[in-house]
Structures are given as structure tokens and as C-alpha cells.
MIZA-912544 format. One record per residue (C-alpha): x, y, z; residue in one letter. Coordinates in Angstrom, 2 decimals, m for minus. Example, Ala and Ser with C-alpha at 12.3 -4.5 7.8 and 13.67 -1.06 7.14 Angstrom:
<nodes>
      px      py      pz gunu
   12.30   m4.50    7.80    a
   13.67   m1.06    7.14    s
</nodes>
This chain:
<nodes>
      px      py      pz gunu
 m248.49   m5.50   12.85    m
 m245.05   m6.46   13.93    g
 m243.67   m3.00   14.66    e
 m246.60   m2.08   16.93    g
 m248.84    0.90   16.43    k
 m249.98    3.70   18.72    p
 m252.77    2.96   21.16    g
 m253.97    6.29   22.45    l
 m254.70    6.29   26.14    t
 m258.27    7.36   26.97    r
 m258.04    8.61   30.51    m
 m260.32   10.31   32.98    r
 m258.05   12.52   35.00    t
 m257.78   11.27   38.59    r
 m255.50   12.32   41.38    r
 m252.48   10.21   40.60    q
 m248.95   10.63   39.31    g
 m248.13   10.16   35.66    a
 m245.08    9.91   33.47    s
 m244.32   12.79   31.10    p
 m244.15   10.18   28.30    l
 m247.50    8.49   27.94    w
 m250.31    7.65   25.57    g
 m248.44    5.57   22.99    l
 m247.83    1.83   22.67    t
 m244.76    0.94   20.67    g
 m243.12    4.38   20.72    a
 m242.65    7.29   23.08    i
 m245.11   10.08   22.51    c
 m246.27   13.22   24.23    l
 m249.95   14.05   24.30    l
 m250.44   17.81   24.36    g
 m253.26   19.69   25.96    a
 m255.04   16.85   27.72    a
 m256.59   19.12   30.35    g
 m259.85   20.95   29.80    v
 m261.30   24.41   29.61    l
 m264.55   23.27   31.16    a
 m266.39   26.51   30.73    v
 m269.48   26.38   32.90    l
 m271.40   29.24   34.43    a
 m270.49   29.37   38.12    n
 m270.12   31.72   41.02    d
 m266.42   31.14   41.60    s
 m264.40   34.26   42.22    q
 m260.75   34.72   41.43    a
 m258.34   35.35   44.25    t
 m255.86   38.22   44.16    a
 m253.56   38.43   41.12    p
 m250.14   36.83   41.44    q
 m246.90   38.22   40.04    q
 m244.32   36.02   38.31    q
 m241.19   37.92   37.21    n
 m243.20   41.01   36.34    g
 m246.10   39.14   34.68    v
 m249.37   39.31   36.62    a
 m251.81   36.37   36.48    f
 m255.33   36.26   37.84    s
 m255.97   33.96   40.78    g
 m257.29   30.48   39.93    p
 m261.02   30.05   39.35    v
 m262.73   26.64   39.36    l
 m264.59   26.30   36.04    l
 m265.70   22.69   35.72    s
 m268.74   20.86   37.03    d
 m267.51   18.62   39.88    p
 m270.16   16.04   38.91    a
 m268.43   15.44   35.58    h
 m265.25   13.70   34.58    t
 m263.24   16.11   32.44    v
 m260.27   16.03   30.13    g
 m258.76   16.74   26.72    e
 m259.24   20.48   26.24    p
 m258.87   22.69   23.26    q
 m259.45   26.42   23.11    a
 m259.51   28.95   20.28    a
 m260.01   32.69   20.02    v
 m262.31   34.14   17.34    g
 m261.67   37.27   15.29    p
 m263.92   39.26   17.64    e
 m261.91   38.13   20.70    g
 m264.37   35.55   22.02    n
 m262.88   32.42   23.62    i
 m264.27   29.07   22.51    y
 m263.46   25.73   24.10    a
 m264.35   22.08   23.66    a
 m263.59   19.16   25.96    w
 m264.51   15.55   26.66    g
 m266.25   14.19   29.76    g
 m269.58   13.54   31.39    g
 m271.37   12.66   34.62    p
 m269.49   10.20   36.83    l
 m272.31    7.66   36.74    e
 m272.56    7.52   32.91    c
 m270.53    5.03   30.85    p
 m270.52    7.33   27.80    s
 m268.33   10.39   27.30    r
 m269.59   13.43   25.39    n
 m267.96   16.44   23.82    i
 m268.88   19.71   25.53    y
 m268.53   23.31   24.40    f
 m268.48   26.67   26.13    g
 m267.69   30.26   25.25    r
 m266.63   33.53   26.83    s
 m267.41   36.92   25.33    t
 m265.52   38.98   27.92    d
 m261.96   37.69   27.72    g
 m262.46   34.79   30.13    g
 m264.01   36.74   33.00    q
 m267.24   34.74   32.66    s
 m268.37   31.75   30.65    f
 m271.58   30.42   29.14    s
 m273.26   27.25   30.37    p
 m271.80   24.23   28.62    s
 m273.62   22.34   25.88    q
 m273.10   18.79   24.63    s
 m272.08   18.64   20.98    l
 m272.20   14.84   20.66    s
 m275.48   14.45   22.56    g
 m275.25   10.86   23.85    f
 m277.72    9.95   26.62    p
 m276.69    8.53   29.98    c
 m277.62    4.90   29.27    d
 m275.90    1.54   29.05    l
 m274.53    2.17   25.56    q
 m270.82    3.08   25.64    l
 m270.05    6.00   23.34    h
 m266.50    7.24   23.83    d
 m266.26   10.73   22.34    a
 m262.82   12.16   23.05    s
 m259.89   14.34   21.98    l
 m261.80   17.37   20.64    p
 m260.10   20.14   18.67    k
 m261.60   23.56   17.95    v
 m260.73   26.28   15.44    s
 m262.29   29.43   13.99    v
 m262.13   30.81   10.45    d
 m261.76   34.46    9.42    a
 m265.55   34.95    9.35    a
 m265.96   33.65   12.90    g
 m267.40   30.22   12.02    t
 m266.43   27.71   14.73    i
 m265.32   24.19   13.81    y
 m265.02   21.25   16.21    v
 m263.76   17.71   15.49    v
 m263.36   14.72   17.79    w
 m262.71   10.98   17.87    d
 m265.64    8.65   18.45    l
 m265.77    4.97   19.34    a
 m269.38    3.70   19.34    a
 m270.99    0.28   19.96    p
 m272.46    0.19   16.45    d
 m269.11    1.03   14.80    a
 m266.14   m0.74   16.43    p
 m262.95    1.26   16.44    g
 m262.80    4.97   15.79    n
 m264.14    7.57   13.38    q
 m263.68   11.37   13.23    v
 m266.78   13.54   13.70    y
 m267.29   17.19   12.77    f
 m269.69   20.01   13.63    t
 m269.77   23.77   13.09    r
 m271.44   26.89   14.43    s
 m272.19   30.02   12.41    a
 m273.70   32.00   15.32    d
 m270.84   32.30   17.75    g
 m271.39   28.96   19.45    g
 m275.06   29.39   20.31    q
 m276.01   26.42   18.12    s
 m274.23   23.70   16.14    f
 m274.97   21.49   13.14    t
 m275.69   17.78   13.53    q
 m272.35   15.96   13.94    p
 m271.24   13.97   10.92    k
 m268.57   11.37   10.18    n
 m265.89   12.92    7.93    i
 m263.30   10.12    8.09    s
 m265.54    7.22    6.97    n
 m262.67    4.88    7.75    s
 m263.27    1.41    6.29    p
 m261.02   m0.07    8.98    s
 m262.54    2.02   11.83    n
 m259.09    3.25   12.85    t
 m259.36    7.05   12.51    a
 m257.68    8.67   15.54    y
 m256.12   11.89   16.80    s
 m257.97   14.43   14.67    s
 m257.15   18.12   14.38    a
 m258.86   21.01   12.59    v
 m257.96   24.44   11.22    a
 m260.09   27.24    9.85    g
 m258.71   29.65    7.26    g
 m260.42   32.28    5.12    a
 m264.20   32.49    5.34    a
 m265.65   29.03    4.72    g
 m262.30   27.25    4.46    q
 m261.63   24.40    6.90    v
 m259.35   21.35    6.88    c
 m259.25   18.35    9.20    a
 m256.44   15.81    9.63    v
 m256.22   12.46   11.40    w
 m254.25    9.23   11.51    e
 m255.78    6.12    9.96    d
 m254.98    2.69    8.55    e
 m256.78    2.86    5.21    y
 m254.18    0.48    3.76    d
 m253.03   m2.25    6.21    p
 m249.78   m2.54    4.27    q
 m248.88    1.05    5.21    q
 m250.03    0.90    8.84    y
 m251.15    4.21   10.35    l
 m250.66    7.26    8.13    q
 m251.85   10.90    8.09    i
 m254.88   11.92    6.03    f
 m256.48   15.29    5.29    i
 m259.90   16.39    4.09    s
 m260.86   19.99    3.30    c
 m264.00   22.04    2.65    s
 m264.63   25.42    1.03    t
 m268.24   25.74    2.21    d
 m267.76   25.71    6.00    s
 m267.84   21.93    6.19    g
 m270.95   21.33    4.11    g
 m269.00   19.06    1.75    i
 m265.54   17.64    2.47    f
 m263.05   16.38   m0.10    s
 m262.17   12.66   m0.13    p
 m259.40   11.88    2.41    p
 m255.91   12.35    0.93    l
 m252.79   10.72    2.40    q
 m250.09   13.24    3.33    v
 m247.50   11.09    5.14    s
 m245.63    8.14    3.66    f
 m244.50    4.59    4.36    h
 m241.08    3.12    3.63    s
 m238.74    0.48    4.97    s
 m237.15    3.18    7.17    e
 m240.23    5.24    8.11    w
 m243.01    2.90    9.16    v
 m246.03    4.75   10.55    w
 m247.23    8.23   11.53    s
 m249.27    9.68   14.38    y
 m250.64   12.83   16.11    f
 m251.00   15.24   13.15    p
 m251.49   19.00   13.34    e
 m252.83   21.38   10.69    v
 m252.74   25.15   10.17    a
 m253.86   27.52    7.42    m
 m252.11   30.73    6.40    g
 m253.73   34.01    5.30    p
 m252.76   33.28    1.67    a
 m254.57   29.93    1.74    g
 m251.49   27.74    2.16    v
 m252.27   24.59    4.18    i
 m249.62   23.23    6.54    y
 m249.54   19.74    8.07    v
 m247.03   18.30   10.53    a
 m246.86   14.97   12.35    w
 m244.61   12.50   14.17    s
 m243.28    9.65   12.05    q
 m241.71    6.54   13.55    v
 m238.54    5.19   11.96    g
 m235.74    2.78   12.68    s
 m233.92    5.26   14.96    a
 m236.90    6.73   16.83    g
 m239.42    9.31   15.61    s
 m239.06   12.65   13.85    d
 m241.28   15.62   13.04    i
 m242.27   15.73    9.38    f
 m243.90   18.61    7.52    f
 m245.73   19.14    4.24    s
 m247.69   21.98    2.62    r
 m250.32   22.51   m0.04    s
 m250.76   25.58   m2.25    i
 m253.80   24.25   m4.15    d
 m256.38   23.97   m1.41    g
 m255.36   20.51   m0.23    g
 m255.53   18.74   m3.62    q
 m251.81   17.91   m3.49    s
 m248.96   18.24   m0.99    f
 m245.22   18.79   m1.15    s
 m242.67   16.09   m0.45    m
 m242.52   15.68    3.36    p
 m239.64   17.52    5.04    m
 m237.93   16.33    8.23    n
 m237.93   19.28   10.64    l
 m236.37   17.66   13.72    s
 m233.61   15.60   12.04    e
 m232.56   13.92   15.26    r
 m231.62   10.48   16.52    v
 m234.11    9.69   19.26    g
 m237.70   10.79   19.72    y
 m239.43   13.96   18.60    s
 m243.15   14.37   19.26    a
 m245.95   16.71   20.32    g
 m245.76   19.04   17.30    v
 m247.83   22.23   17.21    r
 m248.27   24.71   14.34    l
 m249.35   28.35   14.31    e
 m249.45   31.07   11.61    v
 m249.46   34.78   12.46    d
 m251.44   37.44   10.54    p
 m248.40   38.21    8.34    a
 m248.20   34.58    7.22    g
 m245.13   33.54    9.20    t
 m245.33   29.89   10.22    l
 m244.13   28.72   13.65    y
 m243.48   25.13   14.75    v
 m242.79   23.77   18.26    v
 m242.27   20.20   19.45    w
 m240.54   18.18   22.17    t
 m237.21   16.49   21.50    d
 m235.07   14.21   23.64    d
 m231.86   14.66   21.62    a
 m230.39   17.44   23.84    p
 m230.05   14.82   26.63    g
 m233.39   15.56   28.26    a
 m236.83   16.32   26.92    w
 m236.74   19.92   25.70    e
 m239.01   22.20   23.66    v
 m237.71   23.07   20.19    m
 m238.76   25.89   17.83    f
 m238.47   26.75   14.12    r
 m240.11   29.36   11.90    r
 m240.67   29.87    8.19    s
 m241.12   33.25    6.54    e
 m241.59   31.91    2.99    d
 m244.66   29.72    3.35    g
 m242.89   26.59    4.53    g
 m240.22   26.40    1.81    l
 m237.36   26.98    4.23    t
 m237.06   27.10    8.02    f
 m234.86   28.80   10.57    s
 m232.39   26.75   12.56    r
 m233.72   24.73   15.47    r
 m233.86   26.72   18.68    k
 m234.27   25.29   22.15    r
 m236.79   27.27   24.19    l
 m236.64   25.31   27.45    s
 m233.65   24.77   29.68    g
 m234.79   22.46   32.40    s
 m231.46   21.24   33.85    d
 m232.35   17.57   33.57    g
 m236.11   17.94   34.11    a
 m238.43   16.94   31.27    a
 m240.03   19.80   29.33    s
 m243.06   18.43   27.49    t
 m246.46   19.18   25.96    i
 m245.75   22.48   24.17    p
 m248.53   24.80   23.05    e
 m248.16   27.85   20.79    i
 m250.38   30.83   19.99    a
 m249.89   34.11   18.14    t
 m251.17   37.63   18.67    g
 m250.40   40.35   16.15    s
 m247.74   39.77   13.49    a
 m244.49   38.58   15.05    g
 m245.90   38.07   18.57    r
 m245.62   34.48   19.78    i
 m246.60   32.80   23.05    f
 m245.31   29.33   23.92    v
 m246.07   27.24   27.01    t
 m244.94   23.80   28.14    w
 m245.09   21.48   31.13    s
 m241.94   20.84   33.11    e
 m241.35   17.75   35.21    y
 m238.99   18.32   38.13    g
 m239.19   18.42   41.91    p
 m242.50   20.22   41.37    k
 m244.47   20.09   38.15    e
 m245.14   23.47   36.57    s
 m246.27   25.24   33.42    i
 m243.82   27.71   31.90    l
 m244.63   30.58   29.55    l
 m242.29   32.40   27.20    t
 m242.97   34.97   24.52    r
 m241.38   36.72   21.56    s
 m242.28   39.97   19.87    r
 m239.86   39.68   16.94    d
 m241.07   36.52   15.25    g
 m239.08   34.13   17.41    g
 m235.63   35.58   16.92    r
 m235.44   36.30   20.64    r
 m237.58   35.00   23.49    f
 m238.18   36.35   26.98    h
 m237.02   34.35   29.96    r
 m239.74   31.78   30.81    p
 m242.05   32.55   33.75    v
 m244.05   30.06   35.79    k
 m247.82   30.18   35.55    v
 m249.26   30.24   39.10    p
 m251.19   27.02   39.77    l
 m253.10   25.44   42.62    t
 m250.86   23.47   44.96    s
 m252.18   20.08   43.82    d
 m252.34   20.71   40.08    a
 m251.87   17.79   37.72    l
 m250.73   20.10   34.96    n
 m247.90   17.97   33.60    a
 m250.45   15.53   32.22    v
 m253.00   18.03   31.02    s
 m253.43   21.74   30.37    y
 m254.46   24.11   27.58    g
 m253.41   27.57   26.38    m
 m254.79   30.21   24.03    a
 m254.03   33.87   23.31    a
 m255.83   36.74   21.63    d
 m254.66   39.44   19.24    a
 m254.11   41.93   22.06    a
 m251.62   39.64   23.83    g
 m253.81   38.23   26.60    n
 m252.86   34.64   27.49    v
 m255.32   32.11   28.94    y
 m254.28   28.88   30.71    v
 m256.46   26.06   32.04    v
 m255.32   23.05   34.04    y
 m256.61   20.31   36.39    p
 m256.39   20.70   40.15    g
 m257.81   18.76   43.08    g
 m261.45   19.10   44.06    l
 m262.37   19.15   47.77    p
 m265.04   16.47   47.19    d
 m264.64   13.82   45.94    p
 m261.06   13.94   47.13    a
 m259.77   11.65   44.37    w
 m261.16   13.63   41.40    w
 m259.86   16.70   39.58    y
 m261.61   19.85   38.53    g
 m260.47   22.44   36.02    i
 m259.03   25.81   36.96    y
 m258.58   28.90   34.84    f
 m256.03   31.69   34.98    t
 m255.12   34.48   32.60    r
 m252.62   37.29   32.31    t
 m254.13   40.35   34.01    v
 m252.84   42.66   31.27    d
 m251.84   42.06   27.65    p
 m248.21   41.03   27.36    l
 m246.06   43.56   25.47    p
</nodes>
């Protein structure tokens, strides 16, 4: 197509520099959370806790298997406080990439051995399983989706699996996108009330509309999914859409947000459904800026307040923006800038909630030294604490990839890539967490 469409970069994280704006052909886009919580049983011990402006973090612990390539993390916390994570990677000598899963039942102090969810053998067949997302519903059922490019199905499809026993076993993966054009990319998933789950992705079902955002939902824990429904739109001004996110509120409202490319750049659009995903509201422009807005993330707290973060270049540099809705997505607060990087690029935001009104937001900052910053609010985002730096290893590649999750008590968990001693050109994954719950 003449305007160009996004070609998502599939990368195996190596020790090299990278631009904060990467992963998209034809438009600027930010890929969030491309690191990995590679949760493998190991004997690594944390070093002494480190203080950052009154917030204590545990010392870094190497979590990943150095014999694997690793990347693209997602982490979620279940209602019982367990941490679940999924990531892409595999042995260095294998052409295929699998999706792996691990869990912690003690707040991240130890982790289970990893298991492959996609299950491809190490042979000459190239199966590229990547970009996993993980979520948990109110009953504790775990849902994982990912993109898959396989030799017997050119292009991409979205695959899904679930676990009803806390991650000890998973169902056989199944294709839920069934894209006739094999162009289903950038999936995301959200669990809601018991048995409720929705997945979103970008796809080119209709070549005349280019890439658009589609959603499919299930009320039986993913046993049967609804036919894909288009949420985004195509017009002469707004051409194509990419990198969707989905969240579900306690009242069953489904929220979807995405980046949509137009004649003046890209904006963050939003829509909601109050009938279980059968229909959606007219998309609303949340960023309303000239330039580029991307990397949207959604989160809903236990009281039903919806929070949105994204990265915007309109302030003159890439900064992290925030809005909230207290009426189920009908209206939103004014845009608020959370970062203040003095010319450095603040990118790749992540957001998590604890109890009602408690928000945790992280982002990567490009400057003289790349870093991850953490801020928090305990009044629903009306006021935020001054950001603190998360202590990292000296050779961390965090600006390209990291992940963050938080539990109901206010514990924050961060994972990021750092250099391995051998081989010297490959990265492993390190874990750190707040020593105490954040007030």
C-alpha cells in the first residue's frame, strides 16, 4: 500500500545501541516492554538493597538461562499475589523461537522452572513465536496470547492458551485470529470477571482499509471466542492502526486503545463496550496532538477507575502522558505530563495498579545514561510522587526492553536486560523489586 504499513521488528536482544523510536516502518512507534521476565529456577542471590530517594530496591538477580536468546516480556499478578510471566526466546542454536512461561508464588523471591507454551522442537523448521502478553481473570485463570509466523502459514496469526491451575499446565495453543490474509500482529489480552477474556490485535482483513484493530471475546475462559470485530476505523484522514491494548473493568466494561496514523502523525484512540464486546462506542481521540503519539497502556483499578498512559512528542521531546476516567470511559481528565526529561526521550511507559486509587508508572529515559524511572500516585493520579530511578546493572539495555508489574499490596517488580559475562555479546535478564510495599 502506498502509505506504508508497520513492520514490527523481531529482534533478539544483543549488546548494541538502539534508538528510542524503533519497530515501525512508515511511522514512528514505541514498542513497550520488549525485555523479558525469564523466570527460571537458579541459584543467583541478590546483592544488598539499594536506596533511591527513600525507595529501597533489591539488588539485581540474573533470572534467564544464558543458553537462550530472550526478549519481549509480559508479567501479570494474580488475585492471590502470584507473579506470572511469559516471554519469547530459545536456545541459541535453534532457528525457531518459542513462548516460555514461569511463575513465582513468593513475591518474586524465587521462580519456577520455565516451560514452553508453544512447544516447537529445535529443528530446521522456522517457527517465530513472539510478542507474548499475559493476563489473569478474577478467578485466577491465566491467559497468554502471542504472534506466530510458521512455515506452513506465511505471515502471522494470533495464538491463545490458558491455565486453570496456577500455571502448572496449559491448554493446547489455538489460532484465535484466523486471519485470511495472515497479517495478524501485536496481540494483547485482558481477563475480567471469572471466565471473561478478550484479545485484540491488528490485522488487514480488508485490504482497502489496511491494518485495523480487531477484538474477540470469550465468556467461558477461552473455550469459544466470538468472531473478530473491527474496533478502529479507516478514513481519508486516518489511514491505519497499530499496537492495540485492552483492559476490562470490574463492571464488565471493555476498553480498547490503539495508535492510529493520520495525515499529521499518529494519535491515541479509545473505544469501549458495555455489552460484552458485541459493539463499541465511536472512537475518541485521547492525545489530540500534531505529531506522534504511541505506546499506549491501559489499567483499571478495583474501584473501576480507568488509567491511560502513552508517549507523545508534542511537548518538544518524547514525554509520558497520563489521563484517567472515573465514569467508565465517557469522559477523561486533562492530559498530564508525568516525565520531565529536559530534552531526553522518555519512552516505553508501563502502568499497574494496586488498591483503589494507587497507580505505578514506569518509563525508559534516553539521556547521557539510559535509565528506568518509577513514579506513583495514591490519589488516583491527581498528584504523583517525584520519579525515582530503578537501580540497574551498569550495562543494562533497558531503554529497548524492560517489564513492570505490581501487586495489590504495592510491591513493584521490574525486569530488564543486562550484559552476560559469557558470551560477552549477549544479554541476560535481571530482576529487581521494591523491598517494601510503596505507601
